[in-house]
C-alpha positions as a printed Julia matrix, in Angstrom:
345×3 Matrix{Float64}:
   0.0     0.0    0.0
   1.4     3.39  -1.02
   1.12    6.48   1.25
   1.02   10.08   0.0
   4.39   11.87   0.41
   2.97   14.45   2.86
   1.54   11.76   5.16
   4.77    9.81   4.97
   6.69   12.91   6.03
   4.42   13.45   9.1
   4.93    9.89  10.27
   8.69   10.38  10.24
   8.65   13.58  12.44
   9.71   13.13  16.09
   6.93   13.32  18.73
   6.36   16.72  20.46
   8.02   16.94  23.87
   5.72   16.72  26.91
   4.99   20.08  28.67
   7.45   20.88  31.39
   6.16   20.36  34.94
   6.07   23.49  37.07
   8.79   23.84  39.62
   7.66   22.41  42.96
   7.31   24.81  45.9
  10.56   24.75  47.86
  10.24   23.05  51.24
   9.68   25.23  54.3
  12.74   25.85  56.43
  10.9    27.28  59.45
   8.24   26.11  61.91
   5.81   28.34  63.83
   5.86   27.58  67.54
   2.83   29.77  68.41
  -0.85   29.14  67.52
  -1.53   30.21  63.94
  -3.16   32.42  62.84
  -2.94   34.84  65.76
  -6.43   35.8   67.04
  -6.42   39.27  68.59
 -10.12   39.14  69.56
 -12.17   42.3   70.13
 -10.08   45.45  69.65
 -11.01   49.06  70.35
 -11.01   51.54  67.44
  -7.74   53.11  68.65
  -6.33   50.27  70.73
  -2.81   49.27  69.67
  -2.32   45.51  69.88
   0.66   43.24  69.35
   0.8    39.97  67.42
   3.71   37.66  68.27
   4.97   34.79  66.12
   7.43   32.17  67.35
   9.69   31.14  64.43
  11.96   28.08  64.67
  14.66   27.44  62.06
  14.68   23.97  60.49
  17.58   24.86  58.19
  21.06   23.39  58.45
  22.71   26.77  57.99
  22.04   30.4   59.02
  19.76   32.64  56.92
  18.24   36.13  57.13
  14.52   37.05  57.15
  13.28   40.23  55.48
   9.91   41.95  55.26
   8.27   41.81  51.83
   4.81   43.19  52.59
   2.62   44.39  55.49
  -1.16   44.74  55.72
  -2.75   48.11  56.49
  -2.15   49.18  60.09
   0.85   46.89  60.69
   4.35   47.94  61.64
   7.38   45.78  62.35
  10.71   46.82  63.8
  13.14   45.21  61.35
  15.88   45.28  63.96
  14.3    42.01  65.11
  15.45   40.47  61.82
  18.94   41.99  61.67
  20.74   38.93  63.01
  20.63   35.71  60.98
  18.45   32.88  62.22
  20.73   30.06  63.33
  19.93   26.34  62.83
  17.44   25.24  65.5
  17.03   28.79  66.87
  13.58   29.96  68.03
  12.93   33.7   67.64
   9.85   35.7   68.68
   8.89   38.24  66.01
   6.46   40.94  67.23
   4.2    43.04  65.02
   2.24   46.13  66.14
  -1.36   46.36  64.95
  -3.03   49.8   64.76
  -6.8    49.51  64.0
  -7.3    53.25  63.34
  -9.68   53.68  60.41
 -10.77   50.04  60.44
 -14.05   48.58  61.72
 -15.63   45.13  61.9
 -13.87   41.83  61.11
 -10.33   42.43  59.87
  -7.76   39.96  58.58
  -4.14   40.81  57.77
  -0.69   39.32  57.33
   3.05   39.86  57.24
   4.88   38.39  54.24
   8.48   37.44  54.92
  11.21   36.41  52.5
  14.72   35.07  53.06
  18.16   35.4   51.52
  18.03   31.7   50.62
  16.55   31.14  47.13
  15.76   27.58  48.13
  13.08   28.75  50.6
   9.53   29.95  49.91
   7.98   33.17  51.18
   6.27   32.93  54.58
   2.92   34.56  55.4
   2.15   35.23  59.07
  -1.59   35.82  59.45
  -3.76   37.44  62.13
  -7.42   38.42  62.59
  -9.42   40.66  64.9
 -12.81   42.3   65.4
 -12.5    46.09  65.55
 -15.24   47.64  67.64
 -17.05   50.67  66.16
 -16.06   54.04  67.52
 -19.65   55.03  68.39
 -22.22   52.58  69.74
 -25.84   52.89  70.86
 -27.3    50.53  73.43
 -30.18   49.58  71.07
 -31.43   50.75  67.69
 -35.06   49.91  68.5
 -36.92   50.48  71.75
 -40.54   50.45  72.87
 -42.65   52.43  75.31
 -44.99   49.45  75.41
 -48.54   50.06  76.63
 -49.02   53.64  77.81
 -52.03   54.96  79.7
 -53.52   58.23  78.36
 -52.51   60.15  81.52
 -48.89   58.91  81.54
 -45.8    60.6   80.06
 -43.16   57.85  79.91
 -39.57   58.54  78.92
 -36.67   56.4   77.72
 -33.07   56.97  76.66
 -31.01   55.86  73.69
 -27.47   55.76  75.11
 -24.64   56.69  72.71
 -21.03   56.07  73.7
 -17.76   56.86  71.92
 -14.6    54.83  72.47
 -11.49   56.89  71.84
 -11.23   59.92  69.61
 -12.84   63.3   70.12
 -15.81   63.95  72.44
 -19.08   62.73  70.96
 -21.51   65.26  69.51
 -25.06   64.35  68.43
 -27.59   66.25  66.35
 -31.17   65.25  65.56
 -31.34   64.93  61.77
 -35.08   64.28  61.42
 -38.29   65.95  62.51
 -39.8    64.88  65.82
 -43.63   64.77  66.06
 -45.22   67.25  68.44
 -46.43   64.49  70.78
 -42.82   63.41  71.36
 -40.3    65.5   73.32
 -36.63   64.94  72.45
 -33.62   66.1   74.46
 -29.87   65.44  74.11
 -28.14   65.0   77.47
 -24.38   64.65  78.08
 -23.39   61.37  79.7
 -20.3    59.39  80.65
 -18.07   59.3   77.53
 -21.08   60.04  75.32
 -24.57   61.46  75.08
 -28.11   60.25  75.7
 -31.13   60.93  73.51
 -34.08   61.18  75.92
 -37.58   60.85  74.45
 -40.84   61.54  76.28
 -44.24   60.52  74.93
 -47.15   62.94  75.52
 -50.38   60.99  74.82
 -52.62   64.04  75.41
 -51.14   65.68  72.29
 -52.18   62.8   70.02
 -54.94   63.34  67.49
 -58.24   61.55  68.21
 -58.22   57.97  66.98
 -54.42   57.56  67.08
 -53.67   54.64  69.37
 -50.27   53.3   68.19
 -47.22   54.43  66.3
 -43.73   53.6   65.07
 -41.32   56.53  65.03
 -38.19   56.6   62.84
 -35.55   59.02  64.08
 -32.25   60.02  62.45
 -29.33   61.03  64.66
 -26.14   62.49  63.17
 -22.75   62.13  64.9
 -19.29   63.63  64.49
 -17.71   60.18  64.0
 -16.32   59.91  60.44
 -17.13   56.2   60.06
 -20.62   56.47  61.6
 -22.12   59.8   60.55
 -25.77   58.73  60.88
 -27.81   56.37  63.07
 -31.41   55.31  62.4
 -33.48   54.61  65.52
 -36.94   53.05  65.85
 -39.42   53.67  68.65
 -42.88   52.11  68.98
 -45.72   52.76  71.4
 -49.35   51.81  72.08
 -52.01   53.72  74.0
 -53.69   51.39  76.51
 -57.24   52.76  76.79
 -59.52   51.16  79.4
 -62.16   50.99  76.64
 -60.92   50.01  73.18
 -62.93   51.27  70.17
 -63.07   49.03  67.09
 -62.51   50.59  64.66
 -60.56   53.51  66.1
 -62.09   55.71  63.33
 -65.56   55.37  61.8
 -65.23   56.04  58.06
 -68.09   56.19  55.55
 -66.81   55.65  52.01
 -69.98   55.08  49.94
 -72.96   57.45  49.46
 -75.42   54.56  49.94
 -73.9    53.64  53.32
 -75.5    55.68  56.08
 -75.2    53.35  59.07
 -72.08   51.83  60.67
 -71.39   50.15  64.01
 -68.79   51.09  66.6
 -67.81   48.32  69.02
 -66.43   49.2   72.46
 -64.6    46.58  74.53
 -63.28   46.81  78.08
 -59.57   46.05  78.12
 -59.81   44.28  81.47
 -62.89   42.32  80.39
 -65.06   43.81  83.16
 -68.53   45.28  82.49
 -68.8    49.04  82.09
 -71.6    51.51  81.51
 -71.9    54.19  78.82
 -73.02   57.37  80.55
 -73.66   59.52  77.49
 -72.56   60.23  73.94
 -72.21   63.5   72.05
 -71.13   64.45  68.55
 -69.0    67.54  68.05
 -69.86   68.73  64.57
 -72.67   68.12  62.09
 -73.66   65.34  59.71
 -73.53   62.39  62.16
 -75.61   61.12  65.05
 -75.71   58.22  67.51
 -79.01   56.37  67.18
 -79.17   54.94  70.65
 -76.76   54.16  73.47
 -76.97   50.99  75.57
 -78.08   51.67  79.11
 -76.9    48.55  80.91
 -73.44   47.32  81.9
 -71.47   44.98  79.65
 -67.86   44.19  78.75
 -68.82   44.78  75.09
 -71.03   47.64  73.92
 -72.12   48.54  70.38
 -73.07   52.01  69.14
 -74.83   52.65  65.82
 -73.58   55.73  63.99
 -75.75   57.31  61.29
 -74.52   59.69  58.63
 -77.1    62.4   58.08
 -75.34   64.61  55.53
 -72.17   65.13  53.56
 -70.12   66.8   56.29
 -66.63   65.35  55.9
 -65.6    65.17  59.55
 -66.88   65.22  63.13
 -65.84   63.91  66.54
 -67.74   61.46  68.73
 -67.27   61.7   72.5
 -68.23   58.64  74.54
 -68.44   59.09  78.31
 -68.0    55.81  80.19
 -68.16   55.02  83.88
 -64.64   53.54  83.86
 -63.02   56.5   82.05
 -61.75   59.72  83.63
 -62.0    61.45  80.23
 -64.37   60.76  77.33
 -63.3    58.43  74.57
 -62.7    60.39  71.34
 -63.57   58.65  68.05
 -63.2    60.55  64.73
 -66.08   60.28  62.23
 -65.37   60.71  58.51
 -67.3    60.77  55.25
 -65.13   60.37  52.15
 -67.37   61.74  49.42
 -66.5    60.04  46.08
 -67.4    63.25  44.24
 -64.79   65.13  46.22
 -62.05   62.56  45.54
 -59.83   63.03  42.46
 -60.28   60.44  39.71
 -57.8    57.58  39.75
 -54.71   58.48  37.73
 -55.7    62.12  37.4
 -53.32   64.95  38.2
 -54.63   67.7   40.49
 -54.69   71.14  38.84
 -51.71   73.36  39.62
 -52.14   75.9   42.35
 -52.61   79.42  41.0
 -50.42   81.98  42.71
 -51.25   85.63  42.16
 -48.35   87.86  41.29
 -47.92   90.85  43.57
 -49.25   94.08  42.13
 -47.01   97.09  41.98
 -48.46  100.55  42.54
């Protein structure tokens, strides 16, 4: 059988050499005699720590160590490495760790080389948790259940570890039923909040406040705090507001329940405003009472006062009529407000 000349030539070429294997990593000539990596634990934002590494020579001849690289915040006195490491010698190498400008979990390392080309580079690792410069004892707090006559107060406690004295500024509006005051404290400031239930609008029985507090700490310029509260009325209205939404609906029920489950008596009812009336009020005692509210016109708003035997002050329940004709059509844009230009004389 005859082969083409080109194919015959290919069969006579020598085989391609196999790819060269990468050089193996040179064997280590040192042994660490201290636990590795070094765990520095919780560290203050300006607290200088020290990481120590015990290095034992496994070499059969002296060699020098030199610093190749350091992580941020590390410093090493190279005088510790001036003398050569003798065979079998154990030397303690100390590194200073400065956490300034760092926060949270931090890992770092020192990379060492030698004057022996037959040795690898050595990486000495450490880790730590850097505490934030400014802390608050809690980002969310609660007044819990508050009686209408009470004015409870609580503090958000801010503390600064190291650095300049702490300065706080309220960076959000505070509702008028909440008093806020910044008070100097030990190594920090306190934000004291006082709830004033008597300033609440009728029908408001619970709330969640979101407060912004600015600080002079560069890494933590703003804190967001949350505060919730509930008004514990002896008699709970359900719903807390009576709202008529349809023209055909002229009668709705208001249920009153005693919080402690004990019977109570409705002494009288009165409506402040026009367009609504209470049909009849139960005369006997019960832990659950029902009032029937009738809408008699198109007045948008009124206030129902319910005097009960177990209340020092009347219960205030807002009454609303949301007239569909007065509501803007869905998707429509309200007309722009016309502002008269000042006339010049």
